[in-house]
C-alpha positions as CSV (number, residue, x, y, z in Angstrom):
1,M,75.8,176.1,66.8
2,F,73.3,173.1,65.9
3,R,75.3,173.1,62.5
4,A,78.6,172.6,64.4
5,F,77.2,170.1,66.3
6,L,76.1,168.2,63.5
7,I,79.6,168.4,61.9
8,S,81.3,166.8,65.1
9,V,78.6,163.9,65.2
10,F,79.4,163.4,61.4
11,K,83.2,163.2,62.2
12,I,82.8,160.9,65.1
13,A,80.6,158.4,63.3
14,V,83.4,158.6,60.3
15,V,86.0,157.6,63.0
16,L,83.8,154.9,64.3
17,L,83.1,153.5,60.7
18,L,86.8,153.7,60.0
19,I,88.3,151.8,63.2
20,P,87.1,148.4,62.0
21,L,89.1,148.7,58.7
22,H,91.9,150.2,60.4
23,S,91.9,147.2,62.9
24,N,91.5,144.6,60.1
25,A,94.6,146.2,58.3
26,Q,96.7,145.8,61.5
27,Q,95.5,142.6,62.1
28,S,96.6,141.4,58.4
29,R,99.8,143.4,58.5
30,E,100.7,141.8,62.1
31,N,99.8,138.1,60.4
32,Q,102.1,138.9,57.5
33,L,105.0,139.8,59.8
34,I,104.4,136.9,61.8
35,K,104.4,134.3,59.0
36,S,107.5,136.2,57.6
37,Y,109.1,135.8,61.0
38,D,108.2,132.0,61.0
39,A,109.4,131.2,57.6
40,E,113.0,132.6,57.5
41,A,115.7,130.4,58.2
42,N,118.9,132.6,58.0
43,P,119.2,133.4,61.9
44,K,120.4,137.3,61.1
45,K,117.5,137.8,58.8
46,K,115.1,136.2,61.1
47,F,116.4,138.6,63.9
48,S,115.7,141.6,61.5
49,R,112.2,140.2,61.0
50,L,111.7,140.1,64.7
51,M,112.8,143.7,65.0
52,A,110.2,144.6,62.2
53,L,107.6,143.1,64.0
54,G,108.8,144.8,67.5
55,E,108.9,148.3,65.8
56,F,105.4,147.5,64.3
57,Y,103.9,146.6,67.8
58,K,105.5,149.8,69.2
59,V,103.0,151.6,67.3
60,H,100.1,149.4,67.4
61,N,100.4,147.4,70.4
62,I,102.4,148.4,73.5
63,R,101.6,145.6,75.6
64,K,102.8,143.0,72.7
65,A,106.1,145.2,72.2
66,D,106.5,144.9,76.1
67,S,106.3,141.3,75.9
68,I,108.8,140.6,73.2
69,R,111.4,143.1,74.0
70,H,113.4,140.8,76.6
71,I,113.3,138.1,73.6
72,I,114.9,140.9,71.4
73,L,117.4,141.4,73.8
74,S,118.4,137.9,74.3
75,K,118.9,136.9,70.7
76,S,120.7,140.2,69.9
77,R,124.0,138.9,72.1
78,S,124.9,136.5,69.2
79,F,125.1,139.2,66.5
80,E,127.5,142.2,65.8
81,D,127.6,145.6,67.6
82,S,125.0,147.2,65.5
83,L,122.3,144.8,65.6
84,R,123.1,144.8,69.6
85,F,122.9,148.4,69.7
86,D,119.3,148.3,68.0
87,A,117.8,145.8,70.3
88,L,119.2,147.9,73.5
89,F,117.6,151.0,71.7
90,F,114.2,149.3,71.2
91,N,114.3,148.0,74.9
92,A,115.0,151.4,76.1
93,E,112.2,153.2,74.0
94,I,109.5,150.5,75.3
95,A,110.8,151.2,78.9
96,E,110.2,154.8,78.3
97,L,106.8,154.2,76.7
98,T,105.7,152.1,79.6
99,G,107.1,154.5,82.3
100,D,109.9,152.3,83.7
101,Q,112.3,155.1,84.0
102,D,114.6,152.8,86.1
103,E,114.9,150.4,83.0
104,Y,115.0,153.2,80.6
105,F,118.1,155.1,82.2
106,R,119.8,151.8,82.7
107,T,119.7,150.8,79.1
108,I,120.8,154.2,77.9
109,L,123.8,154.3,80.0
110,G,124.4,150.7,78.9
111,C,124.2,152.1,75.3
112,Q,127.4,154.5,75.6
113,P,130.2,152.1,74.9
114,F,128.5,151.8,71.6
115,L,129.6,155.5,70.9
116,S,133.4,154.4,70.4
117,K,132.2,150.9,68.6
118,L,129.9,152.2,65.9
119,N,131.1,155.3,63.8
120,S,127.7,156.6,62.9
121,D,126.4,160.2,63.4
122,Q,122.8,158.6,63.5
123,I,123.6,156.5,66.4
124,R,125.5,159.4,68.0
125,S,122.6,161.8,67.7
126,K,120.0,159.4,69.0
127,L,121.8,158.4,72.0
128,F,123.2,162.1,72.8
129,R,119.5,163.2,72.7
130,H,118.3,160.5,75.4
131,L,121.5,161.3,77.3
132,G,120.2,164.9,77.3
133,Y,117.0,163.7,78.6
134,Y,118.6,161.6,81.3
135,H,120.5,164.2,82.8
136,N,117.4,166.6,82.5
137,S,115.7,164.1,84.8
138,M,118.4,164.4,87.3
139,Q,118.3,168.2,87.4
140,E,121.6,168.1,85.7
141,Y,120.4,170.7,83.4
142,E,124.0,172.1,82.2
143,T,125.1,168.2,81.3
144,A,121.7,168.0,79.5
145,D,122.3,171.1,77.5
146,F,125.7,169.8,76.2
147,Y,124.3,166.3,74.9
148,Y,121.3,168.4,73.3
149,N,123.8,170.7,71.5
150,Q,125.8,167.8,70.3
151,T,123.0,166.0,68.9
152,I,122.0,169.5,66.9
153,K,125.5,169.9,65.9
154,L,125.3,166.4,64.0
155,A,121.7,167.0,62.8
156,L,122.8,170.4,61.2
157,K,125.9,168.5,59.6
158,N,123.8,165.7,58.2
159,K,120.9,168.1,57.2
160,D,118.6,165.6,59.5
161,H,115.7,167.9,59.9
162,L,113.7,165.5,61.9
163,M,116.4,164.8,64.3
164,L,117.1,168.7,64.6
165,S,113.4,169.3,65.4
166,E,113.3,166.7,68.4
167,A,116.5,168.1,69.6
168,Y,115.5,172.0,69.7
169,S,112.2,170.3,71.3
170,H,114.3,168.9,74.1
171,L,116.4,171.8,74.4
172,A,113.2,173.9,74.7
173,L,112.0,171.8,77.7
174,N,115.6,171.7,79.2
175,F,115.2,175.5,79.6
176,M,111.8,175.3,80.9
177,S,112.8,173.3,83.6
178,M,115.5,175.9,84.4
179,N,112.4,178.4,84.4
180,N,113.8,180.2,81.6
181,K,110.9,181.0,79.5
182,D,112.3,183.2,76.6
183,S,114.9,180.4,75.8
184,S,112.5,177.6,76.0
185,L,109.9,179.6,73.9
186,Y,112.8,180.4,71.5
187,Y,113.8,176.8,71.1
188,G,110.3,175.7,71.0
189,N,109.6,177.8,67.8
190,K,112.9,176.6,66.0
191,S,111.9,173.0,66.9
192,I,108.3,173.7,65.0
193,T,110.3,175.3,62.4
194,A,112.6,172.2,61.7
195,A,109.8,170.0,61.9
196,R,107.6,171.5,59.2
197,K,110.5,171.0,56.8
198,T,110.3,167.4,57.4
199,K,106.7,167.2,56.3
200,D,106.2,164.4,59.1
201,K,102.9,165.4,61.0
202,A,103.8,163.2,63.9
203,A,107.3,165.0,64.3
204,L,105.5,168.3,63.8
205,S,102.4,167.4,66.5
206,L,105.6,166.2,68.8
207,S,107.0,170.1,68.5
208,F,103.6,171.8,69.1
209,N,103.2,169.5,72.2
210,A,106.4,170.7,73.6
211,Q,105.2,174.4,73.1
212,A,102.1,173.5,74.9
213,R,104.0,172.0,77.6
214,I,106.1,174.8,78.1
215,Y,102.9,177.6,78.2
216,D,101.3,175.1,80.8
217,F,104.4,175.1,82.9
218,F,104.4,179.0,82.9
219,G,100.6,179.1,83.7
220,Q,99.3,180.0,80.3
221,V,96.6,177.6,80.1
222,E,94.6,179.3,77.1
223,L,98.1,179.0,74.8
224,S,98.7,175.5,76.0
225,V,95.2,174.2,75.2
226,A,95.3,175.9,71.7
227,K,98.7,174.5,70.8
228,N,98.2,170.8,72.0
229,L,95.0,171.1,70.1
230,I,97.0,171.6,67.1
231,A,99.3,168.7,68.2
232,R,96.2,166.2,68.3
233,K,94.8,167.2,65.1
234,L,98.4,166.8,63.5
235,A,98.4,163.5,65.5
236,E,95.1,162.3,64.3
237,E,96.2,163.0,60.6
238,A,99.4,160.9,61.0
239,Q,97.0,158.2,62.4
240,N,99.3,158.2,65.7
241,I,96.9,156.8,68.4
242,W,99.8,156.9,71.0
243,L,100.1,160.8,70.8
244,L,96.3,161.2,70.7
245,A,96.2,159.3,73.7
246,K,99.0,161.7,75.2
247,Y,97.7,164.7,73.9
248,T,94.1,164.0,74.8
249,R,94.7,163.4,78.4
250,E,96.9,166.7,78.4
251,I,94.0,168.8,77.1
252,G,91.8,167.2,79.6
253,Q,94.1,168.2,82.3
254,D,94.3,171.6,81.3
255,Q,90.2,171.6,81.1
256,M,90.6,170.5,85.0
257,L,92.9,173.7,85.9
258,I,90.0,176.1,84.7
259,L,87.5,173.8,86.4
260,N,85.8,172.6,83.2
261,L,85.1,169.2,84.7
262,K,82.6,168.3,81.9
263,D,85.1,168.8,79.2
264,A,88.0,167.3,81.4
265,E,86.0,164.0,81.5
266,Y,85.2,163.8,77.8
267,Y,89.0,163.9,76.9
268,F,90.2,161.7,79.8
269,R,87.6,159.1,78.8
270,R,88.6,159.4,75.0
271,S,92.5,159.2,76.0
272,L,91.3,155.9,77.9
273,G,89.9,154.6,74.7
274,Y,92.8,155.3,72.6
275,A,95.1,153.7,75.2
276,Q,93.1,150.7,75.3
277,Q,93.0,150.5,71.3
278,I,96.6,150.3,71.3
279,Q,97.0,148.3,74.8
280,D,99.0,150.9,76.3
281,E,98.6,150.0,80.0
282,R,100.4,153.1,81.2
283,Q,98.2,155.4,79.5
284,M,95.5,153.5,80.4
285,G,96.7,153.9,84.1
286,L,97.3,157.8,83.8
287,A,93.9,158.1,82.5
288,L,92.3,156.3,85.2
289,T,94.4,158.5,87.6
290,N,93.1,161.5,85.6
291,L,89.6,160.3,86.3
292,A,90.1,159.6,89.9
293,S,91.2,163.4,90.2
294,L,88.3,164.7,88.5
295,Q,86.1,162.4,90.7
296,L,87.8,163.8,93.7
297,D,86.8,167.4,92.6
298,R,83.1,166.1,92.1
299,R,83.2,164.7,96.0
300,N,82.7,161.3,94.3
301,F,85.1,159.4,96.7
302,D,84.0,155.8,95.9
303,A,84.6,156.1,92.1
304,A,87.9,158.0,93.1
305,I,89.2,155.3,94.9
306,E,88.2,152.6,92.6
307,N,89.8,154.4,89.5
308,A,93.1,154.9,91.3
309,N,93.2,151.3,92.6
310,R,92.6,150.2,89.0
311,S,95.4,152.6,87.8
312,I,97.8,151.2,90.6
313,S,97.0,147.6,89.4
314,Y,98.5,149.0,85.9
315,L,101.3,151.0,86.8
316,S,102.8,148.6,89.4
317,R,103.1,146.2,86.8
318,L,105.1,148.5,84.5
319,N,107.2,150.4,87.6
320,D,106.0,153.6,86.5
321,F,107.0,155.4,89.8
322,N,106.2,158.9,88.7
323,G,102.9,157.5,87.9
324,L,102.3,155.6,90.9
325,G,103.3,158.9,92.9
326,E,100.6,160.7,91.4
327,T,98.0,158.1,92.2
328,H,99.0,157.8,95.6
329,N,99.1,161.5,96.0
330,I,95.4,161.7,94.8
331,L,94.4,158.6,96.9
332,G,95.8,160.6,100.0
333,M,93.7,163.9,98.9
334,V,90.7,161.5,98.8
335,Y,91.3,160.2,102.4
336,K,91.9,163.6,103.7
337,E,88.4,164.8,102.5
338,Q,87.0,161.5,104.3
339,K,88.8,162.6,107.4
340,N,90.8,159.6,107.2
341,Y,94.1,160.8,108.2
342,N,96.0,157.8,108.8
343,L,95.3,156.4,105.3
344,A,95.8,159.6,103.8
345,S,99.4,159.8,105.5
346,S,100.0,156.6,104.5
347,N,99.5,157.4,100.8
348,F,101.3,160.6,100.7
349,N,104.4,158.9,102.3
350,Q,104.1,156.3,99.6
351,A,103.9,158.8,97.0
352,L,107.0,160.6,98.6
353,V,108.9,157.3,98.2
354,Y,107.9,156.9,94.7
355,Y,108.8,160.7,93.5
356,E,112.2,160.3,95.6
357,S,113.1,157.4,93.8
358,T,113.0,159.2,90.4
359,S,114.3,162.6,91.8
360,N,110.7,164.3,90.8
361,K,111.3,167.5,93.1
362,E,108.2,169.5,91.5
363,K,105.8,166.5,92.5
364,I,107.9,166.4,96.2
365,A,106.7,169.7,96.5
366,G,103.3,169.1,95.8
367,V,103.2,166.2,98.0
368,Y,105.0,168.2,100.7
369,H,102.1,171.0,100.5
370,N,99.1,168.2,100.8
371,V,100.7,166.6,104.0
372,G,100.8,170.2,105.2
373,T,97.2,170.7,104.6
374,V,96.4,167.2,106.7
375,F,98.4,168.4,109.7
376,K,96.6,171.8,109.7
377,E,93.4,169.8,109.5
378,Q,94.6,167.7,112.8
379,G,95.6,170.7,114.4
380,K,99.2,170.2,114.2
381,Y,100.4,173.6,113.1
382,S,103.8,173.3,113.9
383,N,104.3,170.2,111.6
384,A,102.1,171.8,109.0
385,L,104.2,174.9,108.6
386,N,107.5,172.6,108.4
387,Y,105.8,170.6,105.3
388,L,104.2,174.0,103.8
389,N,107.4,176.1,104.0
390,R,109.4,173.0,102.5
391,S,107.3,172.9,99.4
392,I,107.7,176.7,98.9
393,E,111.7,176.1,99.2
394,I,111.5,173.4,96.8
395,R,109.2,175.1,94.3
396,E,111.4,178.5,94.2
397,Q,114.3,176.4,93.0
398,Y,112.6,173.6,90.8
399,G,109.3,173.4,88.8
400,A,106.6,176.0,88.1
401,K,106.6,179.0,90.5
402,N,102.9,179.5,89.9
403,Q,102.0,176.5,92.2
404,I,103.5,178.4,95.3
405,Y,100.3,180.6,95.7
406,H,98.1,177.5,96.7
407,T,100.6,177.2,99.7
408,Y,100.5,181.0,100.5
409,R,96.9,180.8,100.8
410,T,97.1,177.5,103.0
411,I,99.7,179.2,105.2
412,A,97.7,182.5,105.5
413,D,94.5,180.3,106.4
414,L,96.7,178.3,109.0
415,Y,97.8,181.7,110.8
416,K,94.3,182.9,110.9
417,D,93.4,179.7,112.6
418,I,96.0,180.2,115.5
419,N,95.1,184.1,115.4
420,D,98.4,185.5,114.1
421,V,96.8,188.0,112.2
422,D,99.9,189.8,111.0
423,K,101.3,186.7,109.4
424,A,98.2,185.7,107.9
425,L,97.8,189.3,106.4
426,K,101.3,188.7,105.0
427,Y,100.6,185.3,103.2
428,M,97.3,186.7,102.2
429,E,99.0,189.4,100.4
430,L,101.2,187.4,98.7
431,Y,98.4,185.1,97.3
432,L,96.5,188.0,96.2
433,N,99.2,189.6,94.5
434,Y,99.6,186.4,92.4
435,L,96.0,186.6,91.7
436,D,96.1,189.9,90.7
437,S,99.4,189.3,88.1
438,N,97.5,185.7,87.0
439,A,94.5,187.9,85.6
440,T,96.8,190.3,83.9
441,L,98.9,187.0,82.4
442,Q,95.4,185.8,81.3
443,A,94.6,188.9,79.6
444,A,98.0,188.8,78.0
445,T,97.8,185.4,76.8
446,K,94.8,186.4,74.8
447,I,96.3,189.5,73.3
448,A,99.4,187.1,72.5
449,E,96.9,184.8,70.6
450,L,95.4,187.5,68.4
451,S,98.8,188.9,67.9
452,E,100.1,185.5,66.9
453,S,97.1,185.3,64.4
454,Y,97.8,188.6,63.0
455,R,101.7,187.7,62.4
456,S,100.3,184.7,60.8
457,E,98.5,186.3,58.2
458,Q,101.2,188.8,57.8
459,R,103.6,186.4,57.1
460,E,101.5,184.8,54.5
461,R,100.8,188.1,52.8
462,L,104.6,188.6,52.9
463,I,105.3,185.5,51.4
464,N,102.6,186.1,48.5
465,S,104.4,189.4,48.1
466,Q,107.9,188.1,47.8
467,A,106.5,185.3,45.3
468,D,105.5,188.0,42.8
469,S,108.5,190.1,43.3
470,I,110.8,186.9,42.6
471,E,108.7,186.4,39.4
472,R,109.0,189.8,38.0
473,Q,112.7,189.8,38.9
474,R,113.0,186.4,36.6
475,Q,111.1,188.1,33.6
476,E,113.3,191.1,34.2
477,R,116.7,189.1,34.0
478,A,115.5,187.3,31.1
479,L,114.5,190.6,29.2
480,T,118.2,191.7,30.0
481,S,119.9,188.8,28.9
482,T,118.4,189.3,25.4
483,K,119.5,192.9,25.1
484,L,122.9,192.3,26.9
485,E,124.8,193.4,23.5
486,N,123.8,197.0,24.2
487,S,126.3,199.0,25.8
488,Q,123.9,200.8,27.9
489,L,122.5,197.9,29.5
490,R,125.9,196.5,30.1
491,N,127.1,199.6,32.3
492,N,123.9,199.5,34.0
493,F,124.4,195.7,34.6
494,Q,127.8,196.7,36.1
495,M,126.3,199.4,38.2
496,Y,124.1,196.7,39.6
497,I,126.8,194.4,40.2
498,I,128.8,197.4,42.0
499,I,125.9,198.0,44.1
500,A,124.8,194.5,45.0
501,F,128.7,194.0,46.1
502,I,128.5,196.9,48.6
503,I,125.1,195.6,49.9
504,I,126.9,192.2,50.4
505,I,129.9,194.0,52.3
506,V,127.4,195.7,54.4
507,L,125.3,192.6,55.1
508,A,128.4,190.6,55.8
509,G,129.8,193.6,58.4
510,I,126.2,193.1,59.8
511,I,126.4,189.4,60.1
512,I,130.0,189.4,61.5
513,F,129.0,191.9,63.9
514,Y,126.0,189.7,65.0
515,R,128.0,186.9,65.5
516,W,130.6,188.5,67.4
517,N,127.7,190.0,69.7
518,Q,126.1,186.5,69.9
519,T,129.5,184.9,70.9
520,K,129.8,187.7,73.7
521,I,126.4,186.9,74.9
522,K,126.9,183.2,75.0
523,Q,130.1,183.4,76.8
524,Q,128.5,185.7,79.4
525,Q,125.6,183.1,79.7
526,K,128.3,180.3,80.1
527,E,129.7,182.1,83.3
528,A,126.4,182.8,84.8
529,E,125.6,179.0,84.1
530,M,129.0,178.0,85.5
531,S,128.1,180.0,88.5
532,Q,124.7,178.3,89.1
533,T,126.3,174.8,88.6
534,L,128.6,175.4,91.4
535,L,125.7,176.8,93.6
536,R,123.7,174.0,92.8
537,T,126.3,171.3,93.5
538,Q,127.4,172.9,96.8
539,M,124.6,170.9,98.3
540,N,123.4,167.4,97.3
541,P,119.9,167.6,97.3
542,H,119.6,163.8,98.1
543,F,121.0,164.9,101.4
544,V,118.4,167.4,101.7
545,F,115.7,164.8,101.3
546,N,117.2,162.2,103.6
547,A,117.7,164.9,106.4
548,M,113.8,165.4,105.8
549,S,113.4,161.8,106.2
550,V,115.5,161.7,109.4
551,I,113.3,164.4,110.8
552,Q,109.9,162.8,109.9
553,S,111.1,159.6,111.5
554,Y,112.0,161.5,114.5
555,I,108.6,163.1,114.5
556,F,106.8,159.8,113.9
557,E,109.0,158.2,116.9
558,N,108.0,161.3,119.1
559,D,111.9,161.8,119.4
560,T,111.6,165.7,120.5
561,V,115.2,166.0,121.5
562,N,116.8,164.5,118.5
563,S,114.5,166.1,116.1
564,S,114.7,169.6,117.7
565,K,118.4,169.1,117.5
566,F,118.3,168.1,114.1
567,L,116.2,170.8,112.9
568,V,118.3,173.6,114.7
569,N,121.3,172.4,113.0
570,F,119.5,172.0,109.6
571,S,117.9,175.4,109.4
572,R,121.4,177.1,110.6
573,L,123.1,175.2,108.0
574,M,120.7,176.2,105.2
575,R,120.9,179.6,106.3
576,L,124.7,179.7,106.3
577,I,124.6,178.2,102.8
578,L,121.9,180.5,101.5
579,E,123.6,183.7,102.7
580,N,127.4,182.8,101.6
581,S,127.1,180.5,98.6
582,P,126.6,183.7,96.1
583,K,129.7,185.4,97.6
584,G,133.3,185.2,96.2
585,H,135.0,184.5,99.3
586,I,134.0,184.3,103.1
587,P,136.0,184.2,106.4
588,I,137.6,180.8,107.3
589,A,135.5,180.7,110.7
590,T,132.4,180.9,108.6
591,E,133.4,178.0,106.0
592,M,134.5,176.1,109.2
593,E,130.9,176.4,111.1
594,I,129.1,175.0,107.8
595,L,131.4,172.2,107.9
596,Q,131.0,171.6,111.6
597,K,127.0,172.0,111.1
598,Y,127.2,169.7,108.0
599,L,129.2,167.1,109.6
600,E,127.3,167.1,112.8
601,M,124.2,166.3,111.0
602,Q,125.5,163.6,109.1
603,K,126.9,162.0,112.2
604,L,123.7,162.2,113.9
605,R,122.1,160.6,110.7
606,F,124.5,157.9,111.0
607,Q,124.0,157.5,114.7
608,D,127.8,158.7,115.8
609,R,129.5,156.0,113.6
610,F,132.3,158.2,112.7
611,D,134.0,161.0,114.1
612,F,135.5,164.2,112.5
613,E,137.9,167.0,113.5
614,I,138.1,170.4,111.9
615,H,141.4,172.3,112.4
616,A,142.6,175.7,111.3
617,D,146.2,177.4,112.0
618,D,145.9,180.4,114.4
619,I,147.4,182.8,111.8
620,L,144.6,182.2,109.5
621,F,142.3,183.9,112.2
622,E,145.0,186.6,113.4
623,E,145.4,187.8,109.5
624,A,141.4,187.3,108.8
625,A,142.2,184.8,106.0
626,I,139.1,184.2,103.7
627,I,138.4,181.2,101.0
628,P,135.9,180.6,98.5
629,P,132.6,179.2,99.9
630,M,131.9,175.6,100.0
631,I,135.0,174.2,98.2
632,T,135.5,171.6,100.6
633,Q,132.1,170.3,101.1
634,P,131.8,168.0,97.7
635,F,134.9,166.1,99.0
636,I,133.7,165.6,102.6
637,E,130.2,164.5,101.0
638,N,132.0,162.0,98.9
639,A,133.9,160.7,102.0
640,I,130.5,160.0,103.7
641,E,128.8,158.6,100.9
642,H,131.0,157.1,98.9
643,G,133.7,156.3,101.4
644,Q,131.1,154.7,103.4
645,L,132.4,155.8,107.0
646,H,129.3,154.6,108.8
647,T,130.8,150.9,107.8
648,I,134.3,151.4,109.0
649,D,135.2,150.7,112.8
650,G,136.7,154.1,114.0
651,G,135.9,156.0,110.9
652,F,137.1,159.5,110.8
653,I,137.3,162.7,108.7
654,H,140.1,165.3,109.4
655,V,140.0,168.8,107.7
656,S,142.8,171.2,108.3
657,F,143.4,174.7,107.1
658,A,147.1,176.0,106.8
659,K,149.3,178.7,105.3
660,E,152.4,177.8,103.2
661,K,154.3,179.9,101.1
662,E,151.6,182.7,100.6
663,M,149.1,179.5,99.7
664,L,146.2,178.5,101.6
665,I,146.7,174.6,101.8
666,I,143.6,172.4,102.8
667,S,143.6,168.9,103.7
668,I,140.7,166.4,103.8
669,V,141.7,162.9,105.1
670,D,139.1,159.9,105.7
671,N,139.9,156.3,106.5
672,G,136.9,154.9,104.2
673,I,136.8,152.3,101.5
674,G,139.1,154.4,99.3
675,R,138.9,154.9,96.1
676,K,139.3,151.4,94.6
677,G,136.5,150.0,97.1
678,S,134.2,152.9,96.1
679,K,134.2,152.0,92.1
680,A,133.7,148.3,93.2
681,N,130.5,149.6,94.6
682,K,127.6,149.4,92.0
683,K,125.6,152.4,93.6
684,S,128.8,154.4,93.6
685,S,130.1,153.2,90.3
686,A,126.6,154.4,88.6
687,H,127.4,158.0,90.4
688,K,129.6,160.3,88.6
689,S,130.6,163.1,91.0
690,M,131.4,166.3,89.1
691,A,133.2,167.5,92.4
692,M,137.0,167.4,91.3
693,D,135.9,168.8,87.7
694,I,134.1,171.8,89.4
695,T,136.8,172.4,92.0
696,S,139.4,172.4,89.5
697,Q,137.8,174.6,87.3
698,R,137.7,177.1,90.0
699,I,141.1,176.8,90.7
700,D,142.1,176.9,87.3
701,S,140.1,180.4,87.1
702,L,141.6,181.6,90.1
703,N,145.0,180.6,88.7
704,K,144.5,182.3,85.3
705,K,143.2,185.4,87.0
706,Y,145.8,186.1,89.8
707,K,149.0,184.4,87.9
708,T,149.0,181.7,90.9
709,D,150.0,178.2,91.0
710,G,147.0,176.6,92.7
711,S,146.2,172.9,92.6
712,L,144.0,169.8,93.6
713,L,145.5,166.5,94.4
714,V,143.7,163.0,95.3
715,E,145.4,160.2,96.7
716,D,145.1,157.0,98.6
717,Y,145.4,157.3,102.7
718,N,146.6,154.1,103.0
719,K,148.8,153.4,99.9
720,E,149.5,149.8,100.6
721,L,145.8,148.8,101.3
722,E,144.4,151.2,98.8
723,T,141.9,152.6,101.5
724,G,141.0,155.7,102.8
725,T,141.1,159.1,100.7
726,K,143.4,162.5,101.2
727,V,142.5,165.2,99.1
728,L,144.8,168.3,99.1
729,I,143.7,171.8,97.9
730,S,146.4,174.5,97.3
731,L,144.5,178.0,96.6
732,P,145.8,181.8,96.3
733,Y,146.0,183.0,100.0
734,A,143.8,186.2,100.8
735,V,142.5,188.0,103.7
736,E,139.6,190.3,104.2
737,S,141.8,193.6,104.0
738,N,143.1,192.4,100.6
739,P,140.6,189.9,99.0
740,V,141.3,188.4,95.7
741,N,137.5,188.9,94.3
């Protein structure tokens, strides 16, 4: 142990001795780039030298890179498209490094026109990968999957192992976001394999870090730390300070999870030191936020508040809304521990504002849990249950499900406080069941590590054995070639050829069968993913969050009448959606009730600024007609959100159902601002609704399956003024006694 300590001290001493030399080399390189830029007279070459300086700063001084990105953007406007794209992409990368998600996404989306202007696979693959990340952040996982697979195709075509590794890594994280552990680990391993072929240690470290994030997401902390330690070692060998700061901070976070606060503090302070070395204010802020969280666990509240406020000063300047959300969430916990519930609620609300602006549902669930604990401590048990149950609902749909058990424990304690023994026992059993499974999981991870180590040694022995075998075969072939004139050897050689030919045929058959089987599996997965897409697009998550905000505002205003009315409609609507969304068809009456509840809530939300009417012909009820669930809701949502009915005098929505020539005809009419007005609206134009595409796919599927002629038509309600919207949907007519399922 003492020897290991001496080795660690020696390594630290060597690093400290090398830092001044490294800094001097960086300063010399920076001065050389600046001098070269100042001396250049040719405008185009001068711009290229400015870009080179920016790339240098991106690695060695994030603050300076941030300070010149707008200069690069401005100067690029006078050059050709390729240089303009390079400038835009540089701006996007710096915005991503500094945590300015709005600027990053805005710039990436602004790069899309260059796909048609620049016929370059490298540009396409880079842009596809970032577009995939954008859609992943928006919880549009199928669209993200499409862009990542496009990147993979281009990387395979050009044999670009670096791009292939990055694409596999992001695809793995996309599957992680969908709680698909097997696929995420599979593509994580493919990323590592591709990265090894590049011999780029920074790229390999990114692949191991992605694998660490996946293990952390699924609660396997030991494996997460092990993979991140490998990633950190590779980053150190690559002398990439930015990656060192990131990985060191993540290792500290895992140490906090297992309550190893001493080691956690060591890693957080090392991360802060690395970030200061390259003037990365975002990572400085995040490290300070982590230190504030650690000091909260130690109940050192003054130090926690001081570090959190220092973090806010950094992250506010950079517009890092996710980082600010985390910091305000920790401040809320600090004030809760100090019994200062007003400040706690204020910081939790601020955290929600930041997280909602980035659609970070997993973090929103965490804040809801914390708000519930505040209400519980205040004795406001009904409010506490609302927030705690909402936290569970979100986490069951998004994010790491292993975080739900904390909420189960809190709800159990709450029911104990109000002497509801049965429910207290119920939630305590849920909590204890998780602890039992988690203990098994921890044992399994240790076994997995041993197995992985064994497999690694086994692979190494196999490689050595294959190398010896290849060498022996080479010698045998050389000997055979010198004696080829011997007829007996020729016969043997022919026999070998016949055997090899038979083996090739067998292998080809196996490969063909395997590919056919994989195609079949992918088709089944595609159908399942399509089903999931339909379920997720049936209810806009933003509406749910808006609904919660409305309820919250009623609660704060003590408006019990409206809050009660809103909650009753909301709970009934959610129950209807959860019960009926998985079904192939539902009764017309049920579909009308869902629309009725949805429109009543929207009308209440916008203070009765529009009217609605839902009508169905009597024959539909007499014949017990049925309809695919939620097929109309996306268009009604578009009418309200993008048609802006709350801004129109006498705004209305009319929905009707009728039977015509053995077809079910659905009409959705509104007098909003119309499609032309919606396109002119910046917010609406930035939002690409998938309602029409998905509904068309559903209708096409029914047409192919049942040989019908269903259709979807969208046109202006007032064709002269180009206002309002009229949607006509034609579906195969079906009744409960003869459903088209």
